[in-house]
MIMI-136795 format. One record per residue (C-alpha): residue number from 1; residue in three letters; x, y, z. Coordinates in steps of 0.001 Angstrom, whole numbers. Each point is the difference from the previous one (the first is absolute). Last residue first. Example, Ala and Ser with C-alpha at 12.3 -4.5 7.8 and 13.67 -1.06 7.14 Angstrom:
BEGIN
+-----+-----+---------+---------+---------+
:   i :  aa :      c1 :      c2 :      c3 :
+-----+-----+---------+---------+---------+
:   2 : SER :   13670 :   -1060 :    7140 :
:   1 : ALA :   -1370 :   -3440 :     660 :
+-----+-----+---------+---------+---------+
//
This chain:
BEGIN
+-----+-----+---------+---------+---------+
:   i :  aa :      c1 :      c2 :      c3 :
+-----+-----+---------+---------+---------+
: 219 : LEU :  -18419 :   27546 :   20097 :
: 218 : LEU :    1130 :    3264 :    1498 :
: 217 : LYS :    2010 :   -1294 :    3098 :
: 216 : ALA :    2216 :    2391 :    1771 :
: 215 : GLY :    3299 :    -884 :     844 :
: 214 : ASN :    1212 :    2492 :   -2433 :
: 213 : ILE :   -1796 :   -1418 :   -2484 :
: 212 : VAL :   -1509 :   -3360 :     -29 :
: 211 : LEU :   -1884 :   -1507 :   -2725 :
: 210 : GLU :   -1614 :   -3726 :     422 :
: 209 : PHE :   -1483 :   -2003 :   -2913 :
: 208 : ASN :   -2119 :   -3434 :     905 :
: 207 : SER :     495 :   -3071 :   -1252 :
: 206 : ASN :   -1451 :   -2397 :   -1627 :
: 205 : LEU :    2979 :      27 :   -2847 :
: 204 : PHE :   -2459 :    1613 :   -2451 :
: 203 : ASN :   -1253 :    2557 :    2854 :
: 202 : ALA :    4123 :     680 :     194 :
: 201 : ALA :     153 :     794 :   -3560 :
: 200 : ARG :   -3142 :    1781 :     466 :
: 199 : ARG :     789 :    2477 :    2667 :
: 198 : CYS :    3751 :     291 :   -1814 :
: 197 : LEU :   -2020 :    1302 :   -3191 :
: 196 : SER :   -2084 :    2543 :    2280 :
: 195 : MET :    3334 :    1009 :    1400 :
: 194 : ARG :    1784 :     777 :   -3266 :
: 193 : THR :   -3415 :    1985 :   -1101 :
: 192 : LEU :     785 :    2013 :    3282 :
: 191 : PHE :    3573 :     158 :    -775 :
: 190 : ILE :     129 :    3496 :   -1577 :
: 189 : GLU :   -1888 :    2025 :    1941 :
: 188 : PHE :     -22 :   -2139 :    2768 :
: 187 : TYR :    3814 :     747 :     887 :
: 186 : GLU :    -803 :    3689 :    -314 :
: 185 : MET :   -2353 :       2 :    2563 :
: 184 : VAL :    2512 :   -1374 :    2415 :
: 183 : PRO :    1552 :    3435 :    -442 :
: 182 : CYS :    3272 :    -330 :   -1406 :
: 181 : ILE :    3296 :    1414 :     714 :
: 180 : GLU :    -962 :     467 :    3406 :
: 179 : ILE :   -1862 :   -2524 :     275 :
: 178 : ASP :    2847 :   -2291 :     436 :
: 177 : ILE :   -1364 :   -3130 :   -1177 :
: 176 : THR :     401 :   -3215 :    2585 :
: 175 : LEU :   -2128 :   -2394 :   -2472 :
: 174 : GLU :   -1544 :   -3804 :    1136 :
: 173 : LEU :   -1790 :   -1922 :   -2542 :
: 172 : THR :   -1784 :   -2691 :    1430 :
: 171 : ILE :    -953 :   -3423 :   -1571 :
: 170 : ALA :   -2740 :   -1781 :    2164 :
: 169 : ARG :   -1148 :   -4070 :     276 :
: 168 : ARG :     -76 :      94 :    3856 :
: 167 : ASP :    2280 :   -2726 :     693 :
: 166 : GLU :    1858 :    1133 :   -3675 :
: 165 : HIS :     785 :    3273 :    1454 :
: 164 : VAL :    2314 :     960 :   -3238 :
: 163 : TRP :    1680 :    3414 :     995 :
: 162 : LEU :    1476 :    2933 :   -2925 :
: 161 : PHE :    2459 :    2350 :     668 :
: 160 : SER :     721 :    3088 :    -217 :
: 159 : HIS :    1981 :    2787 :    1124 :
: 158 : GLU :    1204 :    3647 :    -181 :
: 157 : ALA :   -2511 :     767 :   -2688 :
: 156 : ALA :     249 :    3645 :    -617 :
: 155 : TYR :    2260 :    -182 :   -2849 :
: 154 : ASN :   -2692 :   -2558 :   -1478 :
: 153 : VAL :   -2769 :    2527 :     399 :
: 152 : ARG :    1770 :    2855 :   -1331 :
: 151 : ASP :    1471 :   -1733 :   -2968 :
: 150 : HIS :   -3329 :   -1164 :   -1211 :
: 149 : ILE :   -1780 :    3588 :     840 :
: 148 : ASP :    3054 :    1570 :   -2273 :
: 147 : PHE :    3178 :    1625 :    1433 :
: 146 : THR :    1670 :    2417 :   -1578 :
: 145 : ALA :    1126 :    2134 :    2583 :
: 144 : PHE :    1654 :   -3559 :    1838 :
: 143 : ASP :    1752 :     128 :   -2862 :
: 142 : PRO :    2372 :   -3658 :      54 :
: 141 : ASN :   -2822 :   -1308 :   -1908 :
: 140 : ARG :     735 :   -4090 :     200 :
: 139 : VAL :   -2195 :    -820 :    3114 :
: 138 : ARG :    -356 :   -3519 :     159 :
: 137 : SER :    2031 :     450 :    3586 :
: 136 : ARG :   -2822 :    1497 :    1392 :
: 135 : HIS :   -2526 :   -2946 :     146 :
: 134 : VAL :   -3062 :   -1240 :    -927 :
: 133 : ASP :     359 :   -4180 :   -1201 :
: 132 : SER :   -3613 :   -1286 :    1561 :
: 131 : LYS :   -1660 :     829 :   -3528 :
: 130 : ASP :    2723 :   -3135 :   -1800 :
: 129 : ALA :    -710 :   -2245 :    3082 :
: 128 : LEU :   -3713 :     400 :      52 :
: 127 : ILE :    -612 :    -228 :   -3847 :
: 126 : LEU :    2707 :   -3257 :    -802 :
: 125 : ALA :   -1547 :   -1841 :    3329 :
: 124 : ALA :   -3692 :    1015 :   -2218 :
: 123 : ALA :    1380 :    -867 :   -3340 :
: 122 : VAL :    1506 :   -3268 :    1077 :
: 121 : VAL :   -4170 :   -1098 :    1932 :
: 120 : ASN :   -1185 :     687 :   -3125 :
: 119 : VAL :   -1614 :    2297 :   -1948 :
: 118 : PRO :     725 :    2752 :    2611 :
: 117 : GLN :   -1166 :    2606 :   -2357 :
: 116 : GLY :    2622 :    3263 :   -1560 :
: 115 : TYR :   -1849 :    2602 :   -2291 :
: 114 : GLU :    1228 :    3534 :    1375 :
: 113 : GLU :     941 :   -2068 :    2928 :
: 112 : GLU :    3075 :   -1603 :   -1396 :
: 111 : HIS :     885 :   -3635 :     717 :
: 110 : ASN :   -2267 :   -1576 :   -2201 :
: 109 : ALA :    2121 :    -914 :   -3097 :
: 108 : ILE :    2932 :   -1626 :    2105 :
: 107 : ALA :   -2582 :   -2254 :    1286 :
: 106 : SER :   -1256 :    -857 :   -3010 :
: 105 : VAL :    3605 :    -591 :    -643 :
: 104 : VAL :     740 :   -2111 :    2440 :
: 103 : LYS :   -3980 :   -2350 :     516 :
: 102 : ALA :     155 :    -311 :   -3806 :
: 101 : VAL :    4052 :   -1212 :     126 :
: 100 : GLU :    -824 :   -2536 :    2395 :
:  99 : ASP :   -2910 :   -1146 :   -1950 :
:  98 : PRO :    2621 :    -174 :   -3085 :
:  97 : PRO :    2406 :   -2369 :    1207 :
:  96 : MET :    3783 :    1873 :    1113 :
:  95 : GLY :    2739 :   -1105 :   -2634 :
:  94 : LEU :    2245 :    2823 :     292 :
:  93 : GLU :   -1119 :    1719 :   -3421 :
:  92 : GLN :   -3647 :       6 :     808 :
:  91 : LEU :     518 :    1865 :    3327 :
:  90 : VAL :    2737 :    2828 :   -2179 :
:  89 : SER :   -2765 :     618 :   -2892 :
:  88 : PHE :   -2773 :     -63 :    3002 :
:  87 : ALA :    1299 :    2144 :    1800 :
:  86 : ILE :     726 :    2568 :   -2748 :
:  85 : LEU :   -3708 :     -44 :   -1010 :
:  84 : ALA :    -456 :     651 :    4070 :
:  83 : GLY :    1994 :    2990 :    -581 :
:  82 : SER :   -1609 :    1179 :   -2429 :
:  81 : ILE :   -3527 :    -275 :    1789 :
:  80 : GLY :    1575 :    1450 :    3294 :
:  79 : HIS :    1600 :    2690 :   -1522 :
:  78 : ASN :   -3306 :    1610 :   -1520 :
:  77 : ASN :    1872 :    3183 :     198 :
:  76 : ARG :    3740 :     -42 :    1461 :
:  75 : SER :    1450 :   -1082 :   -3299 :
:  74 : VAL :    1476 :   -2750 :   -1694 :
:  73 : VAL :    2864 :    -567 :    2758 :
:  72 : ASN :   -2497 :     657 :    2866 :
:  71 : GLY :   -1481 :   -3275 :   -1319 :
:  70 : ILE :    2061 :   -2067 :    2233 :
:  69 : ASP :   -1958 :    1567 :    2799 :
:  68 : HIS :   -1335 :   -2950 :    1478 :
:  67 : LEU :    2665 :   -2723 :    -872 :
:  66 : TYR :    1458 :    -130 :    3617 :
:  65 : GLY :   -3422 :    -118 :    1404 :
:  64 : ALA :    -925 :   -2803 :   -2261 :
:  63 : ILE :    2388 :   -2337 :     653 :
:  62 : ALA :    -371 :     469 :    3829 :
:  61 : ALA :   -3918 :     -96 :    -777 :
:  60 : LEU :     629 :   -3281 :   -1488 :
:  59 : GLU :    1990 :   -1510 :    2460 :
:  58 : ALA :   -2528 :     615 :    2943 :
:  57 : GLU :   -2541 :   -1872 :   -3088 :
:  56 : ARG :    3027 :   -2883 :     -19 :
:  55 : GLY :     163 :    -265 :    4270 :
:  54 : SER :   -3545 :    -311 :     193 :
:  53 : TYR :   -2302 :    2817 :    1813 :
:  52 : GLY :    -110 :     566 :    3631 :
:  51 : LEU :    -785 :    3157 :     749 :
:  50 : ARG :    3679 :     447 :    1000 :
:  49 : GLU :    1495 :   -1659 :   -2819 :
:  48 : LEU :   -2521 :    1969 :   -2135 :
:  47 : ILE :    1085 :    3127 :    1088 :
:  46 : ASN :    4127 :    -410 :     284 :
:  45 : ARG :    -282 :    -522 :   -3400 :
:  44 : ALA :   -1017 :    3109 :    -936 :
:  43 : ILE :    2123 :    1780 :    2542 :
:  42 : SER :    2989 :   -1705 :   -1174 :
:  41 : SER :    -733 :     951 :   -3924 :
:  40 : VAL :   -1161 :    3270 :     676 :
:  39 : LEU :    3431 :     720 :    2172 :
:  38 : ASN :    1991 :   -1328 :   -2584 :
:  37 : VAL :   -1782 :    2001 :   -2756 :
:  36 : HIS :     345 :    2964 :    1850 :
:  35 : ARG :    3759 :    -461 :     945 :
:  34 : TYR :     805 :    -839 :   -3210 :
:  33 : SER :   -1460 :    3142 :   -1791 :
:  32 : HIS :   -3003 :    1814 :    -244 :
:  31 : GLU :    1146 :    2977 :    1482 :
:  30 : THR :   -2328 :    3464 :    -343 :
:  29 : PHE :    -870 :    1997 :   -3264 :
:  28 : GLY :    1674 :    2555 :   -1202 :
:  27 : MET :      33 :    -544 :   -4024 :
:  26 : VAL :    3416 :   -1445 :      28 :
:  25 : GLY :     -56 :   -2128 :    3013 :
:  24 : LEU :   -3092 :   -1595 :   -1509 :
:  23 : PHE :    2442 :   -1095 :   -2780 :
:  22 : LYS :    2611 :    -971 :    2439 :
:  21 : ASN :   -2155 :   -2551 :    1745 :
:  20 : GLY :   -1363 :   -1661 :   -3416 :
:  19 : ASN :    3778 :    -460 :    -345 :
:  18 : ARG :    1203 :   -1275 :    2594 :
:  17 : ILE :   -3533 :   -2486 :     409 :
:  16 : PHE :     336 :    -598 :   -4010 :
:  15 : SER :    3565 :   -1282 :    -232 :
:  14 : ASP :    -451 :   -2224 :    3075 :
:  13 : VAL :   -3054 :   -1385 :   -1138 :
:  12 : THR :    1593 :    -409 :   -3522 :
:  11 : PRO :    2628 :   -1890 :    1152 :
:  10 : HIS :   -1264 :   -2590 :    1863 :
:   9 : ALA :    1398 :    -586 :    3187 :
:   8 : LYS :   -3006 :    1672 :    2163 :
:   7 : VAL :   -2552 :   -2311 :   -1047 :
:   6 : GLU :    2167 :   -2739 :     664 :
:   5 : ARG :     331 :     446 :    3200 :
:   4 : LEU :   -3943 :     996 :    -227 :
:   3 : THR :     106 :   -3747 :    -377 :
:   2 : VAL :   -2219 :   -2201 :   -2779 :
:   1 : MET :    -656 :   -3762 :     677 :
+-----+-----+---------+---------+---------+
//
């Protein structure tokens, strides 16, 4: 069976992740490098493992997490769709069975809030893992005066962690935000659709989604 290790070693995957992140940097977008994809991969795996899903489903979630932003090498727009097509070619070349390819590419194609849906457990885990990575280290714009709202929200986030409480089937995104940089309302202004998608993803996994900001439970 195709493993995350094999996917990481594929030269196309390595090149497209590096170049996709570089191209986004030219346009001023936040970091989407190895740090991000490795973190999302790890979190997606952990979600399914903690909630009692099979080891193979957890491995597929880790693979989807590593590949989810590979479409940025084409364009930021609809990068989930282009990424799914690129991933299809890579996974087919590696010999992954069609039913597993279907789970991974559908997860990648559905991870963005503009059009995404938790169509299977791999997709649900990927959505939650990706949307939980909010942190100031992702901001690449060096000029605070020119920050847009996305830069401010990410830069204000001093801590983020996704907790999986398997005993009560709850998934909690815990954030610490510097409200002098970004009021909590600004976080919701751009992330409300993301949080709605996270709630649908958690529900698909028979769990509740919770949001805690600066110690206060908001969802």
